[in-house]
C-alpha positions in Angstrom: 114.3 129.2 -20.7 111.4 131.0 -19.1 111.2 131.2 -15.3 108.6 128.9 -13.8 105.5 130.6 -12.4 106.4 130.0 -8.8 109.9 131.6 -9.3 108.5 134.5 -11.2 105.8 135.1 -8.5 108.5 134.9 -5.8 110.7 137.4 -7.6 107.7 139.8 -8.0 106.7 139.5 -4.4 110.3 140.2 -3.4 110.4 143.3 -5.5 107.1 144.5 -4.0 108.4 143.9 -0.5 111.6 145.8 -1.3 109.6 148.7 -2.7 107.4 148.7 0.4 110.5 148.8 2.7 112.0 151.8 0.9 108.7 153.5 1.0 108.4 152.9 4.8 111.8 154.5 5.3 110.4 157.8 4.1 107.8 157.8 6.9 105.1 158.5 4.3 102.5 159.6 6.9 104.7 162.3 8.3 106.0 163.3 4.9 102.5 163.6 3.5 101.4 165.7 6.5 104.4 168.0 6.0 103.6 168.4 2.3 100.0 169.3 3.0 100.9 171.9 5.6 103.5 173.4 3.2 101.0 173.6 0.4 98.4 175.2 2.7 100.9 177.7 3.9 101.8 178.6 0.3 98.1 179.2 -0.5 97.7 181.5 2.5 100.9 183.4 1.6 100.2 183.7 -2.1 97.4 186.3 -1.8 95.5 184.4 -4.5 98.4 184.4 -7.1 99.4 180.8 -7.6 102.5 179.9 -9.5 101.9 176.2 -10.2 105.5 175.4 -11.0 106.5 176.8 -7.6 103.7 175.1 -5.7 104.3 171.7 -7.3 108.1 172.1 -6.8 107.5 173.0 -3.2 105.4 169.9 -2.6 107.8 167.6 -4.3 110.9 169.1 -2.7 109.4 169.3 0.8 108.2 165.7 0.5 111.7 164.5 -0.5 113.5 166.4 2.2 111.1 165.2 4.8 111.4 161.7 3.6 115.2 161.9 3.6 115.1 163.1 7.2 112.8 160.3 8.2 115.0 157.7 6.5 118.1 159.0 8.3 116.1 158.8 11.6 115.4 155.1 10.8 119.2 154.5 10.4 120.2 156.4 13.6 117.6 154.8 15.8 117.8 151.3 14.3 119.0 149.6 17.5 116.5 151.4 19.7 113.7 150.7 17.2 114.4 147.0 17.5 113.6 147.1 21.2 110.1 148.4 20.8 107.0 146.6 19.6 105.7 149.4 17.4 109.0 149.8 15.5 110.7 146.4 15.8 109.8 145.4 12.2 111.2 148.6 10.5 113.4 147.8 7.5 116.8 148.9 8.9 116.2 147.6 12.5 115.5 144.2 11.1 118.4 144.2 8.6 116.2 144.0 5.5 117.9 147.3 4.4 121.5 147.9 5.5 122.4 151.1 7.4 124.7 152.1 4.5 121.9 151.7 2.0 119.5 153.6 4.2 122.0 156.4 4.8 122.7 156.8 1.1 119.0 156.7 0.3 118.2 159.3 3.0 120.9 161.6 1.9 120.0 161.2 -1.7 116.3 162.0 -1.1 117.2 165.1 1.0 119.7 166.4 -1.6 117.3 165.8 -4.6 114.6 167.5 -2.6 116.8 170.5 -1.9 117.8 170.8 -5.6 114.1 170.7 -6.6 113.3 173.5 -4.1 116.3 175.5 -5.3 115.2 175.2 -8.9 111.5 175.9 -8.4 111.2 178.2 -5.3 113.9 180.5 -3.8 117.0 180.3 -1.6 115.2 181.1 1.7 112.8 178.1 1.2 115.7 175.8 0.2 117.7 176.8 3.3 114.7 176.3 5.6 114.2 172.7 4.1 117.9 171.9 4.7 117.7 173.4 8.2 114.7 171.2 8.9 116.6 168.0 7.9 119.6 169.1 10.0 117.6 169.9 13.1 115.5 166.8 12.9 118.4 164.3 12.4 121.3 166.0 14.2 119.4 167.7 17.1 116.0 166.3 17.8 116.9 162.6 17.2 119.7 162.4 19.7 117.8 164.5 22.2 115.1 161.8 22.4 117.6 159.8 24.5 118.7 162.7 26.7 115.8 164.9 27.7 112.1 164.6 28.1 111.8 168.0 26.5 112.8 166.6 23.1 109.2 167.0 21.8 109.4 170.8 22.3 112.7 170.9 20.4 111.4 168.5 17.7 108.4 170.7 17.1 110.7 173.4 15.6 111.9 171.5 12.6 108.4 170.0 12.4 106.9 173.5 12.0 109.5 175.0 9.6 107.8 173.6 6.4 104.8 175.9 7.2 107.2 178.8 7.2 108.8 177.5 4.0 105.4 177.4 2.3 105.0 181.1 2.8 108.5 182.0 1.8 108.0 180.0 -1.4 105.1 182.3 -2.2 106.5 185.6 -1.0 110.3 185.2 -0.9 110.3 186.8 2.6 110.0 185.8 6.2 106.9 187.8 6.9 104.2 187.8 9.7 102.0 185.3 8.0 104.8 182.8 7.8 105.6 183.1 11.5 101.9 182.8 12.4 101.7 179.6 10.3 104.9 178.3 11.9 103.3 178.9 15.3 100.1 177.1 14.3 102.0 174.0 13.2 104.3 174.2 16.3 101.3 174.3 18.6 99.4 171.5 16.8 102.3 169.1 17.2 102.3 169.3 21.0 98.9 167.6 21.7 99.4 165.3 18.8 102.8 163.9 19.9 102.2 164.1 23.7 99.1 162.1 23.3 101.0 159.6 21.3 103.8 159.5 23.8 101.3 158.9 26.6 99.8 155.9 24.8 103.2 154.4 23.9 105.0 155.4 27.1 105.9 151.8 28.0 107.2 151.1 24.5 109.3 154.2 24.5 110.8 153.2 27.9 111.8 149.8 26.4 113.6 151.7 23.6 115.4 154.0 25.9 113.7 157.2 24.9 113.1 159.8 27.5 109.5 161.0 27.1 107.6 163.4 29.3 104.7 161.2 30.3 107.1 158.7 31.9 109.1 161.3 33.8 108.6 162.1 37.5 105.7 164.6 37.5 105.5 164.2 33.8 101.9 163.1 33.7 100.7 166.4 35.1 103.1 168.4 32.8 101.8 166.4 29.8 98.2 167.1 30.3 98.9 170.8 31.1 100.9 171.3 28.0 98.4 169.6 25.8 95.5 171.7 27.2 97.5 175.0 27.0 98.7 174.3 23.4 95.2 173.5 22.1 93.8 176.7 23.7 96.7 178.7 22.2 96.0 177.0 18.8 92.4 178.1 19.0 93.6 181.7 19.2 96.6 181.6 16.9 94.8 179.5 14.3 92.5 182.4 13.6 95.3 184.9 13.2 95.7 184.5 9.4 92.3 186.1 9.2 93.5 189.0 11.3 96.6 189.5 9.2 94.6 189.5 5.9 96.0 186.2 4.7 92.6 184.5 5.0 89.0 185.5 4.8 85.8 184.9 6.9 85.3 181.3 5.8 88.7 180.4 7.1 88.2 182.4 10.3 84.8 180.8 11.1 86.0 177.3 10.3 89.1 177.6 12.4 87.0 178.8 15.3 84.9 175.7 15.1 87.7 173.2 14.7 89.7 175.0 17.3 86.9 174.6 19.9 86.4 171.0 18.9 90.1 170.3 19.4 89.9 171.7 23.0 87.1 169.3 24.0 89.3 166.1 24.1 92.1 168.2 25.5 89.9 169.2 28.5 88.8 165.6 28.8 92.4 164.3 28.9 93.3 167.0 31.4 90.5 166.2 33.8 91.1 162.4 33.7 94.3 161.3 32.0 94.1 157.8 30.6 95.0 155.9 27.4 91.5 156.1 26.0 91.3 159.9 26.4 94.8 160.3 25.0 93.7 158.2 22.0 90.7 160.5 21.4 92.9 163.5 21.6 95.4 161.9 19.2 92.7 161.0 16.6 91.2 164.5 16.9 94.6 166.0 16.1 94.9 163.7 13.0 91.4 164.8 11.8 92.3 168.4 12.3 94.9 168.4 9.5 92.7 167.6 6.5 90.0 169.9 7.8 92.5 172.7 8.1 93.7 172.1 4.6 90.1 172.0 3.2 89.4 175.3 4.9 92.4 176.9 3.3 91.5 175.7 -0.1 87.9 176.7 0.2 88.8 180.1 1.5 91.2 180.7 -1.4 88.6 179.6 -3.9 85.9 181.8 -2.4 88.2 184.8 -2.4 89.1 184.2 -6.1 
């Protein structure tokens, strides 16, 4: 007997919702960003010689390990997420996906990602990816409830994929890799501090210790965001100085670096939610422009 149309439609909608929940566990926005930065770093480290098997494996493996880390973060923070408006509807915090299922899914993604990296890149890149997952889940995640400086710590695993992109291309921990690590580290500070400012009340409800809500934290927040964007303006052009990038990249990074400092200066001069939002949106826009500059620079130098 065939299922009636309403029952079939309900089953289909349930499957779609289930798929959407498992996709959300991966934190696709963050995972996509990490993949883009790893790919850009690979291109800068490759010196124009692209091994497509390595690049594709790097992107898939990095995306899976990042998604696995994000999933495990959902599981660990499920009770805290339930207290905040922004995260209260997450799959694990609502019970739509059990903690056990989420844990197995997260570990599975991370392991598969590491295997893909091991088969397509090299041991250094694989170790960096595994280290990223460990630092994110076992160090950064618990620190969010213990110290307002968790963002500085979390920026380390957040920047390791950039280093991994270069090691995938070269097999070594060279100067270009550490420069790109620094670029990604510095970018994260205005991005996440602006977000923490806008969501400071929500974070307090969840029990997270964030710098904007701490005593004297408002001043520290705007200072760090300004200093980091100014440092990014300088460090962002260093691949040109090391020979990893050409004049197109150098000129483009000078432009977007200056443009990034404008909302940072604005936020510093008068901290409020609207100026934090502008800084946050500028940081989001910086990523695709950076990637486009890298790709165009590589194409021109070919």
